[in-house]
N, C-alpha and C positions, 0 to 999 in steps of 0.2 A: 328520497335523498341519497341512498346508495347508488341508484341508477345514474344520478347526476355526476357523482363523483367517478364512477366507472367511465363515463364517457367524456369527462372533462379534459381538456387540452393540457399535457404536462409542459411546463415551462421551467427551466433552470437558468438562474442567473449565476454565472461564474465570474468571481472577481477576486481580488486580493493583492497581495504585495508584488511588485515587479520582481521575477526571479523565483517566485515561490511555486511554480509549477502550472500555471493556468494552461499553457499550450498543451503540455502532457495531459492534463485532465481532459481538455476538449478533445484530443486525438483518441483517448480511450473512449469516450462517450460516443464518438462518431463510429468507432469499431463495434459498439454496443447498439448501433441502429439509431442513434439520435441524429436530428438534422443540426447542424454546427453554423453558427454564425459568430465570428470574432471581431473585436474592436468596433462594436455596433453603438451608434448613439443611441443611449437608453432613452432619451426623450421622444424617440420615434417608435417606442415600443408597442404602445396603443395601435398605432397604425399598421404595424407589422403583424399583430396577433389577428385584428380585425380584417386583414387582407389575406389570410390563410385561405386556401380553397375549402369549399363546403365539404364537411365530412372527413377531412384530413386531420387525424389525430396522431401523426408522427410526433414523438417527444422532440421538443426544441431546446437546445442549449446555447445560451447566448453569453458571449464572453466579452468583458469590457474592463478597463482599469484606468488608472490615473492619466493615461496617454490619450484616452478617448475624447474626442473634441466635445467641449462643452460640459465636461465631467463636473459634477456637483453632487456629492454624496447625500446631502441633505435633500435635494430635489429628486434623486434616485429613490430614497426611503419613501417620500411622500408619495410619488407616482406609483411605486409598488404596493404601497398601502392601499390605493384605491384599487389597484387590479385584484388584490387578493379577496376583494368583496364580491367579485364575479364567480358565479357558481359553474360556469362553463370552463374555468381555469383551475389548475392545480399548480401554482407557483411557488417555487422554493429558491432561496438565495444561499449560494455556496461561497465562503470565504476561505482562501488559501493563505495561510500565514507562514512565517518564517523567521528564526531569530535575526536580528540585525547582523551579528557577527558572521553568520552563516551566509547571509545574502551578500555582504561585502566580499567574502571569500569567493562566492559564484561570479559576481560582477569582475572582480579581478582576475579570475581565472580564464573567463571568456573575453576579457579586455573590452568589455561593453561599457558605454557610458550610461549613466542613470539619467532617465528623461527629465528629472527635476533637478539635476546638478550638471548642466553641460559644462561649466567652467570651474567647478568645484569638485572636492573629493566626493567619492562615491557615498561615504557615511553621511555627508550632508544631505544628500538626495533621498537617503533611506530615512533618514529622521524627519524631513519634510513629508515624505509619502505617508509614513506611519501616523503622523498627526492628522494628515488629511482625511486618511481613511478610518480613523478611530470610530466615528459614529457608525459607519457601514459594517465594521467588524462587530460592534457590539450589538448590532441590530440582526445580522444574518442569522438564517435559520440553522445552517450547518457550518462548523469550523473545522478544517483539516491543517493540523501543524506539521509542515514538512521539513523541519530542520533536520531530523535524523533520518529522513527517508532517502533512499536511492530512487531512480527513476521507476524501477520496478516495484518498489514498495508503493509508491504513490499510484501506479497504474493497478496494482492489487486493491488499495483501498478505495478507488474509485469504482472498480468493478463490484466490490463487496456492498458498496451503497446503492448503486445504481443499475447493476444488471437486472434483468427481468427475473425475479424470484418467484414467479408463479409456477415455475416448473417444479416437479417433485424432487429432481435429481440434485444432490448436494455436492458441491465441488470440494475435494479433499486434497490438499497440498502436504506432502511430507518432505521436510528439507533437512539439511545438514548445514552447520556453520561452525566457525571457530571463534571461541570467546575472546581471544586475542585481536580479533578484528571487529569486536562489537557484536552486541546482541541484536538479532532481527527485530526491527521496530513493530512489525505488525503480526507476529506470531500469536495465535491463540493459546497454544500449549507448548511450553519450553522444557525439555529434559536435559539435565547435565549429566553426560556420560563420562566425565572425567574421573569417576571412581574405579573405573576399569583398568586392567593393565594396559600400557601404553607401547604399542608396537613401534613407536619411534625410536625406542632404545635397542631395539634389535637392528643391528647393521644390515642384515639382509632384507629386512621389511621396510626399512625407512624410506625408501625411495617409492614403494608401492603405496596403494591406497586401499580404503576399505572396500572397494570393488574387486580386489584381488583376492582369491582363494586363501592364499597363505596368510594374509592379515586377518580374514575372517576365522580361519582355523586358531590363530593365537588369540584372538578376543573371545572366542567360544570356550577356550580352555580356562578361562577366569572362573574361579569357583562362585563367583557372584552373578555370572552372565545369565544363566538360565532362569533363575528366580527373578532377578530384576526385569529381564526382557518380558517375561511372562506376565508379571504384574502390570507393567506399563501397558502391554498389549491389552491386557483384559480391561484396564481402566479406559483406555481409549474406545474400545469396542462398546462399553457401557455407555460413554458420553455421546458418540456419534449419533445414535439414534435420537437421543434427546435434544441435541442441537438441531436435528432435522425437525423434530416435533415443534420447536420453538421458532422455525421459520427461518433458521440461520443458513444462507445460501453458500458461504465458503468458511472452511476451517483449515487453518494452517498449523500443522504440528512440526515443531522444530527440535532437532536433537543436536547438542553442542558438545565439542571436545576443545582441546586446546588450539590447534592449527586448523581444525576442520577438514582433515584428510583420511584419518584412520577410523577411530572409534565412533564418531558421530556419522560418518558416511555408511560403515557397515551396519549400525543400528537403523539408519534411516532406509536402507535397502531391505533389510529384514522385516521392518515394519511395514513397507509398502507390499512385500509379498504376503504378509499375514492379512493385511486389509483386503487384498485382491482375493484371497481364499475366502474371505468373510462377505464378499458380494460387493465391495467398493472398488471404485476405479481412481485410485490416488494418482496425481502427479508428483514426480520425484524431482526435487531440484538440490544441487549440491553447490552452495555459494561460494565456498573457498577450496574448491577441489583443484581449481588451476591456479590458486594464488602463487605469487612469486616467492621463493625463499621460505616456504612454510616451515621448514625445519629450524629455521632461527627463531620461531615464535614458540616452539615447545619448552616447556618449563616443568619443574616437578622432580621428585626423587626418582632416581633410576632403580627399578625392581630386577634383582638377579633371579633368573630362572634356574 
């Protein structure tokens, strides 16, 4: 039985609300080595699978949505149910969803017409599509809600779920962000560094960042820095091997401060260095380092030194 599963053809059906991220998801899957077919008539799925070259087990991702010719959710469900009975297939359905308000914002921002509302407001098309897709959403194996996602967030989520996790190496990302611009939606561990002295209130440091030595020196002089950083570092170093043992392929550790330019950046840089010394190879990301007018986002009492 295990041998049959090992050699089964992986097929992923990718569908969902228009504007929820199907194109982005398929692009990431292609980067991961999947063969991609978009806007495919699902009624022809059996013929597509049976027509694959003998012995070819390249994973296949098939995108379709309410625009696909002859689209009928109930027929799709019935057809896929039959296919899941085949022992030579490992078939999964992924549904990408998003709040109606955010979808409307995305359509208006790109000035695109909704396929189900050619001569009506976008909101009308979204309501009609949501009703049409409701059975497929309920039935899908996986659901990714993209309302709060940036494109990068969705790409990371797809990689976490569909990258080949057979390799022993675990991907660790250490990032910084500003709470004033929102929480990172896909972080596994989030640490709030706003308890540290804020370099923003030093006129000589305000325009610098946590990557600059004077800012680092300022933060390091905070009496809480050494103990707090040491405890967070030790916690992370204790958790990472356990995540690896549990088969987790991606771990995202995020540090936040108010504007995402000083305390969180410095802490992320220091944590990245500590992890490298411990044998990990973390990727460093600074989400708000280049954000416009970050000083306007800073709040809180000024501390006199």
